[in-house]
C-alpha positions in Angstrom: 173.8 -29.3 70.3 175.0 -32.3 72.2 178.7 -31.0 72.7 177.3 -27.9 74.3 175.4 -29.5 77.1 178.0 -28.8 79.8 178.1 -25.0 78.7 174.0 -25.3 78.8 174.0 -26.6 82.3 176.6 -24.1 83.5 174.3 -21.2 82.1 171.3 -22.4 83.5 172.8 -22.8 87.1 174.4 -19.4 87.0 172.6 -16.1 88.4 173.8 -14.2 85.9 173.0 -16.0 82.4 174.1 -13.1 80.2 177.4 -12.8 81.8 177.9 -16.7 81.4 176.8 -16.7 78.1 179.3 -14.1 77.2 182.1 -16.2 78.7 181.4 -18.8 76.2 183.5 -18.9 72.7 181.8 -17.0 70.1 180.8 -20.0 68.2 178.9 -21.2 71.4 177.5 -17.9 71.8 176.0 -17.7 68.3 174.3 -21.1 68.5 172.7 -20.5 71.9 171.7 -17.0 71.7 169.0 -17.7 69.2 168.3 -21.4 70.2 164.8 -20.9 71.6 164.2 -24.6 73.0 167.5 -23.8 75.4 166.1 -20.5 76.9 162.3 -21.4 76.9 160.2 -23.1 79.8 158.4 -26.2 78.8 155.2 -24.4 79.1 156.6 -22.1 76.1 157.2 -24.8 73.8 154.7 -26.4 71.1 153.0 -29.6 72.8 153.5 -32.6 70.9 150.7 -34.3 69.2 148.5 -33.7 65.9 146.6 -31.1 67.4 145.0 -28.2 65.4 145.0 -25.2 68.0 147.7 -24.5 70.5 146.1 -22.2 73.3 148.3 -20.6 75.7 146.9 -18.7 78.4 148.9 -17.0 80.9 149.4 -13.8 83.2 150.5 -10.6 82.2 154.1 -10.4 81.0 154.2 -14.4 81.2 156.0 -14.6 78.0 153.0 -15.4 75.8 154.0 -13.0 72.9 157.7 -14.2 72.9 156.4 -18.1 72.7 154.2 -17.3 69.8 156.7 -15.4 67.8 159.3 -17.9 68.2 156.6 -20.6 67.4 155.8 -18.7 63.9 159.6 -18.5 63.5 160.3 -22.3 64.0 157.4 -22.9 61.6 158.8 -20.6 59.0 162.2 -22.4 59.3 160.3 -25.8 58.7 158.7 -24.6 55.6 155.6 -22.5 56.4 155.0 -19.8 53.9 151.4 -18.2 54.2 150.8 -17.2 57.8 147.9 -15.1 59.4 148.7 -12.6 62.2 145.6 -11.6 64.3 145.2 -9.2 66.9 142.6 -7.3 68.8 143.1 -4.5 66.2 145.8 -4.0 63.5 147.7 -1.7 65.7 148.1 -4.7 68.2 149.5 -6.8 65.3 152.1 -4.1 64.5 153.3 -2.8 67.7 153.4 -6.0 69.8 153.5 -9.2 67.4 155.6 -7.7 64.5 157.7 -4.6 66.0 157.5 -5.2 69.5 160.3 -6.2 71.8 159.0 -9.9 71.7 157.7 -9.7 68.3 158.8 -11.4 65.1 161.5 -8.9 64.0 163.2 -8.6 67.3 163.5 -12.3 67.8 164.6 -13.6 64.4 168.1 -14.2 63.6 170.2 -11.4 61.8 170.5 -13.6 58.8 166.9 -14.5 58.5 165.2 -11.4 59.6 161.8 -10.5 58.2 161.0 -6.8 56.9 157.9 -5.1 57.5 156.0 -3.6 54.5 154.0 -1.1 56.1 151.8 -0.2 52.9 150.5 -3.9 52.6 150.4 -4.7 56.4 152.6 -7.7 55.9 156.0 -9.4 56.9 158.3 -11.1 54.7 161.0 -13.4 55.3 164.1 -13.8 52.9 163.1 -17.3 52.3 159.7 -15.8 50.7 157.4 -16.6 53.8 154.8 -14.0 54.0 152.8 -13.1 57.2 149.7 -10.9 56.9 148.2 -8.8 59.6 144.4 -8.9 60.5 142.1 -7.3 62.8 139.5 -9.1 64.9 137.3 -5.7 64.6 136.9 -7.0 60.7 136.2 -10.7 60.4 135.3 -10.5 56.9 139.0 -9.3 56.2 139.8 -13.0 56.3 137.4 -14.2 53.8 139.6 -15.2 50.7 142.8 -15.7 51.9 144.3 -19.2 52.8 147.2 -20.1 55.2 149.1 -23.0 56.4 149.8 -21.4 60.0 147.9 -18.8 62.2 149.0 -16.9 65.4 146.4 -15.0 67.3 147.2 -12.7 70.0 145.0 -11.7 73.2 142.2 -13.9 71.9 139.9 -12.9 74.7 140.1 -9.4 74.0 139.3 -9.9 70.2 136.2 -7.6 69.2 134.3 -10.4 67.5 136.1 -13.8 68.9 134.2 -16.2 67.7 133.4 -14.9 64.0 137.2 -14.3 63.5 138.1 -17.7 64.8 135.6 -19.0 62.5 137.1 -17.4 59.5 140.5 -18.2 60.4 139.7 -21.8 60.7 138.3 -21.8 56.9 141.3 -20.2 55.6 143.7 -22.8 57.1 143.8 -25.2 54.3 147.4 -25.3 53.2 150.0 -27.7 53.8 149.9 -31.0 55.3 148.9 -29.9 58.8 147.8 -26.4 59.2 147.9 -25.2 62.7 147.1 -22.4 64.8 148.4 -20.8 68.1 146.2 -18.3 70.4 148.0 -16.7 73.1 145.9 -14.7 75.8 145.2 -13.8 79.4 142.0 -15.4 80.1 138.7 -13.4 80.5 135.2 -15.2 80.8 134.4 -14.8 77.3 131.8 -17.2 75.7 134.2 -18.0 72.6 137.4 -18.8 75.1 135.3 -21.1 77.0 133.7 -22.9 73.9 137.4 -23.4 72.6 139.0 -24.7 75.7 136.5 -27.8 75.4 136.6 -28.0 71.6 138.3 -31.2 69.8 141.8 -30.7 68.5 142.8 -28.0 71.0 145.8 -28.5 73.4 146.4 -25.9 76.0 149.2 -24.8 78.2 149.5 -22.1 81.1 151.7 -19.9 82.8 151.8 -17.2 85.4 153.5 -14.0 85.7 155.7 -15.3 88.2 157.0 -18.0 86.0 158.7 -15.2 83.9 159.8 -12.8 86.9 163.3 -13.2 86.1 162.7 -11.5 82.6 160.4 -8.5 84.2 161.5 -5.4 85.9 162.7 -5.8 89.4 159.4 -5.5 91.8 157.1 -5.8 89.2 155.5 -9.2 90.4 155.6 -8.2 93.9 154.0 -4.9 93.5 151.1 -6.4 91.7 150.7 -9.1 94.2 150.8 -6.5 96.9 148.0 -4.4 94.9 145.6 -7.4 93.7 146.4 -10.2 96.9 144.6 -13.1 96.5 141.7 -11.5 94.6 140.0 -13.1 91.4 141.6 -10.5 89.5 144.9 -11.4 90.5 144.3 -15.3 89.6 143.0 -14.2 86.2 145.7 -11.5 85.4 148.8 -12.6 87.3 147.9 -16.8 87.5 146.4 -16.9 83.9 143.5 -18.8 85.3 140.1 -18.3 83.8 137.4 -16.8 86.0 133.9 -17.4 85.4 131.0 -15.0 85.9 130.2 -14.4 89.6 126.7 -15.9 90.7 125.6 -12.7 92.3 127.0 -10.3 89.6 124.6 -8.0 88.0 126.0 -8.5 84.4 127.3 -11.7 82.8 129.8 -11.8 79.8 127.1 -13.0 77.9 125.5 -9.7 78.4 127.9 -7.3 77.3 129.1 -9.5 74.3 125.6 -9.7 73.4 125.4 -5.8 73.6 128.5 -5.6 71.2 126.6 -7.7 68.5 123.6 -5.6 68.3 123.4 -3.5 65.5 124.7 0.1 65.7 122.6 3.3 65.0 122.8 6.9 65.4 121.6 8.4 68.6 119.2 11.3 68.5 120.3 12.2 72.1 123.6 11.8 73.8 125.2 12.6 77.1 128.3 12.1 79.0 127.9 10.3 82.4 130.4 11.4 84.8 131.2 9.8 88.4 133.9 12.2 89.8 136.2 10.9 92.5 136.1 12.2 96.0 139.8 13.3 96.1 142.5 14.0 93.4 145.3 12.4 95.2 147.5 9.8 93.6 145.5 6.7 95.5 142.2 8.4 94.4 139.6 6.6 92.4 139.1 7.1 88.8 136.7 9.7 87.3 134.2 7.7 85.3 133.5 9.3 82.1 131.1 7.3 79.6 129.3 8.6 76.5 126.1 7.3 75.8 123.0 7.9 73.5 119.4 6.6 72.8 117.1 6.6 69.4 114.1 8.2 70.7 111.8 8.9 73.6 109.5 5.8 73.3 109.2 3.1 75.8 111.0 0.7 73.4 113.8 3.0 72.6 117.5 1.6 72.1 120.6 2.8 73.8 123.9 2.9 72.7 127.5 3.3 74.8 129.9 5.2 72.3 133.1 5.8 74.4 134.7 5.0 77.7 136.9 8.2 78.7 137.5 7.3 82.5 140.8 8.1 84.0 142.9 8.9 87.0 143.9 12.6 87.7 143.5 15.8 89.3 140.2 17.8 89.3 141.4 19.7 86.1 142.6 16.7 84.5 139.3 14.8 84.6 137.5 18.1 83.7 139.5 18.7 80.8 138.6 15.1 79.5 134.9 15.4 80.5 134.9 18.6 78.0 136.8 17.1 75.5 134.5 13.9 75.5 131.5 16.1 75.4 132.9 18.1 72.1 134.2 14.7 70.3 130.9 13.2 70.5 128.7 16.4 70.1 126.8 15.7 73.2 123.8 17.5 74.5 124.4 17.4 78.3 126.8 16.3 81.1 125.2 14.1 84.0 127.6 14.3 86.8 126.9 12.7 90.4 127.1 15.4 92.8 127.5 13.5 95.8 130.9 14.1 96.1 130.5 18.1 96.1 128.1 19.4 93.8 129.6 22.9 93.7 133.0 21.7 93.2 132.0 19.4 90.2 130.2 22.1 88.7 132.9 24.6 89.2 135.7 22.7 88.1 133.8 21.8 84.7 132.9 25.3 84.1 136.5 26.7 84.6 137.1 24.4 81.3 134.3 25.4 79.6 131.9 28.3 81.1 129.1 27.4 78.7 129.1 23.5 79.3 125.5 22.2 80.0 125.7 20.3 83.0 122.7 18.2 85.2 123.9 17.4 88.4 122.5 14.4 90.1 122.2 13.0 94.0 122.1 9.3 94.6 119.4 8.3 97.0 120.0 4.6 96.7 122.6 2.2 97.1 124.7 1.4 93.9 123.3 -1.9 93.2 119.7 -0.5 93.2 120.6 2.2 90.9 122.3 -0.1 88.5 119.7 -2.9 88.5 117.1 -1.3 85.8 120.1 -0.5 83.7 121.4 -4.5 83.9 117.7 -4.8 83.0 117.9 -3.0 79.7 120.9 -4.9 78.8 118.7 -8.2 79.5 116.0 -7.1 77.1 118.8 -6.3 74.6 117.9 -2.7 74.3 121.7 -1.6 74.8 124.7 -1.7 72.3 128.2 -1.0 72.8 129.8 0.5 70.1 133.4 -1.1 70.8 135.2 -3.4 72.7 135.4 -1.4 76.4 137.6 -3.9 78.5 137.9 -2.1 81.5 134.2 -1.3 81.8 133.1 -4.5 81.0 135.4 -6.1 83.6 133.7 -3.8 86.1 130.0 -4.7 85.1 130.8 -8.5 85.3 132.2 -8.3 88.8 129.5 -5.4 90.1 127.8 -6.5 93.1 129.7 -9.5 93.7 132.7 -10.6 96.0 135.0 -10.5 93.0 134.4 -6.6 92.9 138.1 -5.1 93.7 137.5 -1.7 93.1 136.9 0.8 95.9 134.3 2.4 93.7 133.2 1.1 90.3 133.4 4.3 88.6 132.9 3.5 85.1 129.8 1.4 86.0 128.5 4.3 88.0 129.1 6.9 85.0 127.4 4.5 82.8 124.4 4.1 85.1 123.9 7.7 85.3 124.2 8.2 81.5 121.7 5.3 80.6 119.1 6.3 83.5 118.9 9.9 82.2 118.4 8.9 78.8 115.9 6.0 79.7 113.8 8.5 81.9 110.9 7.8 84.2 110.8 4.0 85.0 114.4 3.1 84.3 116.3 6.3 86.0 117.1 5.9 89.6 115.7 8.3 92.2 118.0 11.4 92.1 117.5 15.1 92.3 118.8 17.7 90.0 120.7 20.4 91.5 
């Protein structure tokens, strides 16, 4: 590659690298086009040293997936033959890590491109290397197989992060020095915090701005205009881990604990709804949360089964409420009436005239209404049936100066649903209309 250095310098100086590359002789183009160290930023290249885990934390669109795919490609070229690919769910492995625009198939050289065997959930290279896909929703799926290489994407969004990581590490026992790469946008997750300080872990960081040349025009500017200098911007754009705010009602440990508690079949189930004040393009979300409980006693447990919140006009969110009601076979819809009780009832009844609705009116501040529900989490009485990232993010900034939403609609809907199920002593003072 030394003879290409003048051409390389020319391409890196130009404002149009693609046009500059096309101006080179064909042999030079072929060599450079798939030579990742030439195109990559320093943070996208594997750090030196005998590390066990490379943790790459970056903002949205910072080039994490491309870095992970290129690292796997390089390791395969150097002899890796048994590879684990782990994502939040298997569809993420398939859609992002394997078949995505920066995935393993797209970035591979034409002559060494792997083929995807959908029925076996694996990727096979012409050289014989095999990459099997796994989901963080099923850590036990990693029991038994062994690997000399692993790549995990969006680690902070894994359902059972610590358990899955432990299973992967127990399976990394092939080759002279098995290694793992984890790419993720940071979130205040206990497993991520522990990993940062673990021995054998090296870390690189990247911001969304670092990769602006490869993103849509105006993407970074639009996000900066929306989030400004908020904590959410530091996390989602700068790739900086933001710890739990001191004054938030919930912590990441609270919601992670709720996820680990054993699931159960609820005896009563309701749909909590926090409707937006208006239906314009800049309106708040309509919070729609499905929740249930297992009885009527003072020690009854609660379960959150779905987050169906969305932006949309009145007819859109009303249809979503009715669909959630029937999908979960709920008993009742609990909807806040502060934004116009007659309107809320009328809109919902237009979609389903027989929908059982209880309208409730807030008479206390949001934090005061939410405190009894946060106490239920602290007592270990609430279970989350799945990972609800948007809801969890609202919960863990609720009541703090890091809360960026004008109205935390998902949390409000959660509070209405669980307050109704909890009954006297835990529900806020509202009146039925």
